[in-house]
PyMOL CGO cylinders between C-alpha atoms (Angstrom):
from pymol import cmd
from pymol.cgo import CYLINDER

trace = [
    CYLINDER, 0.00, 0.00, 0.00, 1.40, 3.33, -1.06, 0.3, 1, 1, 1, 1, 1, 1,
    CYLINDER, 1.40, 3.33, -1.06, 1.23, 6.14, 1.49, 0.3, 1, 1, 1, 1, 1, 1,
    CYLINDER, 1.23, 6.14, 1.49, 0.83, 9.71, 0.39, 0.3, 1, 1, 1, 1, 1, 1,
    CYLINDER, 0.83, 9.71, 0.39, 2.39, 12.61, 2.15, 0.3, 1, 1, 1, 1, 1, 1,
    CYLINDER, 2.39, 12.61, 2.15, -0.03, 15.19, 3.49, 0.3, 1, 1, 1, 1, 1, 1,
    CYLINDER, -0.03, 15.19, 3.49, 0.51, 18.83, 2.59, 0.3, 1, 1, 1, 1, 1, 1,
    CYLINDER, 0.51, 18.83, 2.59, -0.62, 21.80, 4.60, 0.3, 1, 1, 1, 1, 1, 1,
    CYLINDER, -0.62, 21.80, 4.60, -1.24, 25.38, 3.58, 0.3, 1, 1, 1, 1, 1, 1,
    CYLINDER, -1.24, 25.38, 3.58, 0.88, 28.19, 4.95, 0.3, 1, 1, 1, 1, 1, 1,
    CYLINDER, 0.88, 28.19, 4.95, -2.20, 29.55, 6.72, 0.3, 1, 1, 1, 1, 1, 1,
    CYLINDER, -2.20, 29.55, 6.72, -2.81, 26.25, 8.49, 0.3, 1, 1, 1, 1, 1, 1,
    CYLINDER, -2.81, 26.25, 8.49, 0.83, 26.06, 9.60, 0.3, 1, 1, 1, 1, 1, 1,
    CYLINDER, 0.83, 26.06, 9.60, 0.73, 29.60, 10.98, 0.3, 1, 1, 1, 1, 1, 1,
    CYLINDER, 0.73, 29.60, 10.98, -2.56, 28.93, 12.76, 0.3, 1, 1, 1, 1, 1, 1,
    CYLINDER, -2.56, 28.93, 12.76, -1.23, 25.71, 14.29, 0.3, 1, 1, 1, 1, 1, 1,
    CYLINDER, -1.23, 25.71, 14.29, 1.99, 27.38, 15.41, 0.3, 1, 1, 1, 1, 1, 1,
    CYLINDER, 1.99, 27.38, 15.41, 0.16, 30.30, 17.00, 0.3, 1, 1, 1, 1, 1, 1,
    CYLINDER, 0.16, 30.30, 17.00, -2.26, 27.90, 18.71, 0.3, 1, 1, 1, 1, 1, 1,
    CYLINDER, -2.26, 27.90, 18.71, 0.66, 26.00, 20.21, 0.3, 1, 1, 1, 1, 1, 1,
    CYLINDER, 0.66, 26.00, 20.21, 2.08, 29.24, 21.57, 0.3, 1, 1, 1, 1, 1, 1,
    CYLINDER, 2.08, 29.24, 21.57, -1.14, 30.71, 22.96, 0.3, 1, 1, 1, 1, 1, 1,
    CYLINDER, -1.14, 30.71, 22.96, -3.42, 27.76, 23.70, 0.3, 1, 1, 1, 1, 1, 1,
    CYLINDER, -3.42, 27.76, 23.70, -1.38, 25.28, 25.65, 0.3, 1, 1, 1, 1, 1, 1,
    CYLINDER, -1.38, 25.28, 25.65, 1.04, 22.44, 25.20, 0.3, 1, 1, 1, 1, 1, 1,
    CYLINDER, 1.04, 22.44, 25.20, 2.37, 21.48, 21.78, 0.3, 1, 1, 1, 1, 1, 1,
    CYLINDER, 2.37, 21.48, 21.78, 1.36, 17.85, 22.25, 0.3, 1, 1, 1, 1, 1, 1,
    CYLINDER, 1.36, 17.85, 22.25, -2.27, 18.77, 23.01, 0.3, 1, 1, 1, 1, 1, 1,
    CYLINDER, -2.27, 18.77, 23.01, -2.56, 21.06, 19.98, 0.3, 1, 1, 1, 1, 1, 1,
    CYLINDER, -2.56, 21.06, 19.98, -0.86, 18.49, 17.72, 0.3, 1, 1, 1, 1, 1, 1,
    CYLINDER, -0.86, 18.49, 17.72, -3.24, 15.76, 18.86, 0.3, 1, 1, 1, 1, 1, 1,
    CYLINDER, -3.24, 15.76, 18.86, -6.25, 18.01, 18.28, 0.3, 1, 1, 1, 1, 1, 1,
    CYLINDER, -6.25, 18.01, 18.28, -5.07, 18.96, 14.78, 0.3, 1, 1, 1, 1, 1, 1,
    CYLINDER, -5.07, 18.96, 14.78, -4.04, 15.35, 13.97, 0.3, 1, 1, 1, 1, 1, 1,
    CYLINDER, -4.04, 15.35, 13.97, -0.41, 16.20, 13.18, 0.3, 1, 1, 1, 1, 1, 1,
    CYLINDER, -0.41, 16.20, 13.18, 2.80, 14.94, 14.73, 0.3, 1, 1, 1, 1, 1, 1,
    CYLINDER, 2.80, 14.94, 14.73, 4.30, 16.74, 17.69, 0.3, 1, 1, 1, 1, 1, 1,
    CYLINDER, 4.30, 16.74, 17.69, 7.68, 17.09, 15.97, 0.3, 1, 1, 1, 1, 1, 1,
    CYLINDER, 7.68, 17.09, 15.97, 6.05, 18.71, 12.93, 0.3, 1, 1, 1, 1, 1, 1,
    CYLINDER, 6.05, 18.71, 12.93, 4.24, 21.22, 15.11, 0.3, 1, 1, 1, 1, 1, 1,
    CYLINDER, 4.24, 21.22, 15.11, 7.42, 21.98, 17.08, 0.3, 1, 1, 1, 1, 1, 1,
    CYLINDER, 7.42, 21.98, 17.08, 9.21, 22.64, 13.78, 0.3, 1, 1, 1, 1, 1, 1,
    CYLINDER, 9.21, 22.64, 13.78, 6.41, 24.97, 12.58, 0.3, 1, 1, 1, 1, 1, 1,
    CYLINDER, 6.41, 24.97, 12.58, 6.40, 26.74, 15.95, 0.3, 1, 1, 1, 1, 1, 1,
    CYLINDER, 6.40, 26.74, 15.95, 10.15, 27.39, 15.72, 0.3, 1, 1, 1, 1, 1, 1,
    CYLINDER, 10.15, 27.39, 15.72, 9.81, 28.71, 12.15, 0.3, 1, 1, 1, 1, 1, 1,
    CYLINDER, 9.81, 28.71, 12.15, 6.93, 30.93, 13.27, 0.3, 1, 1, 1, 1, 1, 1,
    CYLINDER, 6.93, 30.93, 13.27, 8.84, 32.33, 16.23, 0.3, 1, 1, 1, 1, 1, 1,
    CYLINDER, 8.84, 32.33, 16.23, 11.92, 32.96, 14.06, 0.3, 1, 1, 1, 1, 1, 1,
    CYLINDER, 11.92, 32.96, 14.06, 9.78, 34.78, 11.48, 0.3, 1, 1, 1, 1, 1, 1,
    CYLINDER, 9.78, 34.78, 11.48, 10.77, 32.35, 8.74, 0.3, 1, 1, 1, 1, 1, 1,
    CYLINDER, 10.77, 32.35, 8.74, 7.32, 31.34, 7.50, 0.3, 1, 1, 1, 1, 1, 1,
    CYLINDER, 7.32, 31.34, 7.50, 7.22, 32.65, 3.94, 0.3, 1, 1, 1, 1, 1, 1,
    CYLINDER, 7.22, 32.65, 3.94, 5.61, 31.79, 0.67, 0.3, 1, 1, 1, 1, 1, 1,
    CYLINDER, 5.61, 31.79, 0.67, 7.90, 29.81, -1.64, 0.3, 1, 1, 1, 1, 1, 1,
    CYLINDER, 7.90, 29.81, -1.64, 9.72, 31.99, -4.12, 0.3, 1, 1, 1, 1, 1, 1,
    CYLINDER, 9.72, 31.99, -4.12, 9.39, 31.44, -7.85, 0.3, 1, 1, 1, 1, 1, 1,
    CYLINDER, 9.39, 31.44, -7.85, 12.41, 30.82, -10.04, 0.3, 1, 1, 1, 1, 1, 1,
    CYLINDER, 12.41, 30.82, -10.04, 12.13, 34.36, -11.43, 0.3, 1, 1, 1, 1, 1, 1,
    CYLINDER, 12.13, 34.36, -11.43, 12.25, 35.80, -7.90, 0.3, 1, 1, 1, 1, 1, 1,
    CYLINDER, 12.25, 35.80, -7.90, 15.23, 33.61, -7.04, 0.3, 1, 1, 1, 1, 1, 1,
    CYLINDER, 15.23, 33.61, -7.04, 16.94, 34.74, -10.24, 0.3, 1, 1, 1, 1, 1, 1,
    CYLINDER, 16.94, 34.74, -10.24, 16.42, 38.40, -9.27, 0.3, 1, 1, 1, 1, 1, 1,
    CYLINDER, 16.42, 38.40, -9.27, 17.72, 37.74, -5.76, 0.3, 1, 1, 1, 1, 1, 1,
    CYLINDER, 17.72, 37.74, -5.76, 20.85, 36.07, -7.15, 0.3, 1, 1, 1, 1, 1, 1,
    CYLINDER, 20.85, 36.07, -7.15, 21.38, 38.90, -9.63, 0.3, 1, 1, 1, 1, 1, 1,
    CYLINDER, 21.38, 38.90, -9.63, 21.00, 41.47, -6.87, 0.3, 1, 1, 1, 1, 1, 1,
    CYLINDER, 21.00, 41.47, -6.87, 23.58, 39.67, -4.72, 0.3, 1, 1, 1, 1, 1, 1,
    CYLINDER, 23.58, 39.67, -4.72, 25.99, 39.52, -7.67, 0.3, 1, 1, 1, 1, 1, 1,
    CYLINDER, 25.99, 39.52, -7.67, 25.55, 43.23, -8.40, 0.3, 1, 1, 1, 1, 1, 1,
    CYLINDER, 25.55, 43.23, -8.40, 26.06, 44.18, -4.76, 0.3, 1, 1, 1, 1, 1, 1,
    CYLINDER, 26.06, 44.18, -4.76, 29.27, 42.14, -4.70, 0.3, 1, 1, 1, 1, 1, 1,
    CYLINDER, 29.27, 42.14, -4.70, 30.48, 43.90, -7.87, 0.3, 1, 1, 1, 1, 1, 1,
    CYLINDER, 30.48, 43.90, -7.87, 29.66, 47.33, -6.39, 0.3, 1, 1, 1, 1, 1, 1,
    CYLINDER, 29.66, 47.33, -6.39, 31.70, 46.46, -3.31, 0.3, 1, 1, 1, 1, 1, 1,
    CYLINDER, 31.70, 46.46, -3.31, 34.65, 45.42, -5.49, 0.3, 1, 1, 1, 1, 1, 1,
    CYLINDER, 34.65, 45.42, -5.49, 34.44, 48.65, -7.48, 0.3, 1, 1, 1, 1, 1, 1,
    CYLINDER, 34.44, 48.65, -7.48, 34.30, 50.73, -4.29, 0.3, 1, 1, 1, 1, 1, 1,
    CYLINDER, 34.30, 50.73, -4.29, 37.44, 49.01, -3.02, 0.3, 1, 1, 1, 1, 1, 1,
    CYLINDER, 37.44, 49.01, -3.02, 39.21, 49.69, -6.35, 0.3, 1, 1, 1, 1, 1, 1,
    CYLINDER, 39.21, 49.69, -6.35, 38.14, 53.34, -6.21, 0.3, 1, 1, 1, 1, 1, 1,
    CYLINDER, 38.14, 53.34, -6.21, 39.43, 53.72, -2.65, 0.3, 1, 1, 1, 1, 1, 1,
    CYLINDER, 39.43, 53.72, -2.65, 42.78, 52.18, -3.61, 0.3, 1, 1, 1, 1, 1, 1,
    CYLINDER, 42.78, 52.18, -3.61, 43.12, 54.56, -6.57, 0.3, 1, 1, 1, 1, 1, 1,
    CYLINDER, 43.12, 54.56, -6.57, 42.23, 57.55, -4.37, 0.3, 1, 1, 1, 1, 1, 1,
    CYLINDER, 42.23, 57.55, -4.37, 44.91, 56.54, -1.86, 0.3, 1, 1, 1, 1, 1, 1,
    CYLINDER, 44.91, 56.54, -1.86, 47.50, 56.15, -4.63, 0.3, 1, 1, 1, 1, 1, 1,
    CYLINDER, 47.50, 56.15, -4.63, 46.67, 59.58, -5.98, 0.3, 1, 1, 1, 1, 1, 1,
    CYLINDER, 46.67, 59.58, -5.98, 46.90, 61.21, -2.54, 0.3, 1, 1, 1, 1, 1, 1,
    CYLINDER, 46.90, 61.21, -2.54, 50.08, 59.40, -1.46, 0.3, 1, 1, 1, 1, 1, 1,
    CYLINDER, 50.08, 59.40, -1.46, 52.09, 60.33, -4.58, 0.3, 1, 1, 1, 1, 1, 1,
    CYLINDER, 52.09, 60.33, -4.58, 51.77, 64.13, -5.03, 0.3, 1, 1, 1, 1, 1, 1,
    CYLINDER, 51.77, 64.13, -5.03, 54.74, 64.36, -7.41, 0.3, 1, 1, 1, 1, 1, 1,
    CYLINDER, 54.74, 64.36, -7.41, 53.19, 61.86, -9.76, 0.3, 1, 1, 1, 1, 1, 1,
    CYLINDER, 53.19, 61.86, -9.76, 49.84, 63.55, -10.20, 0.3, 1, 1, 1, 1, 1, 1,
    CYLINDER, 49.84, 63.55, -10.20, 47.87, 61.87, -12.91, 0.3, 1, 1, 1, 1, 1, 1,
    CYLINDER, 47.87, 61.87, -12.91, 50.19, 58.88, -13.13, 0.3, 1, 1, 1, 1, 1, 1,
    CYLINDER, 50.19, 58.88, -13.13, 49.25, 55.51, -11.82, 0.3, 1, 1, 1, 1, 1, 1,
]
cmd.load_cgo(trace, "trace")
């Protein structure tokens, strides 16, 4: 017999996590909602850490990766600029030469 894995909506997970925080023991809430205690503890931790989010699409992930790459490049360029400024200031006789 093949078992299927149950899936829960984000709203249900948030509701279950908040119930476990405000309405009593995790084991009692898990039993009432017919879910395992370890699953509810995991959801509760995610909820308390503020990490319950909707899954990101591949386009969103692509934009996030591009943004990180661009920020890294900006940082590199700022470091280069600062080095060039220091070279220009430290060699007054060689103004304009690098």
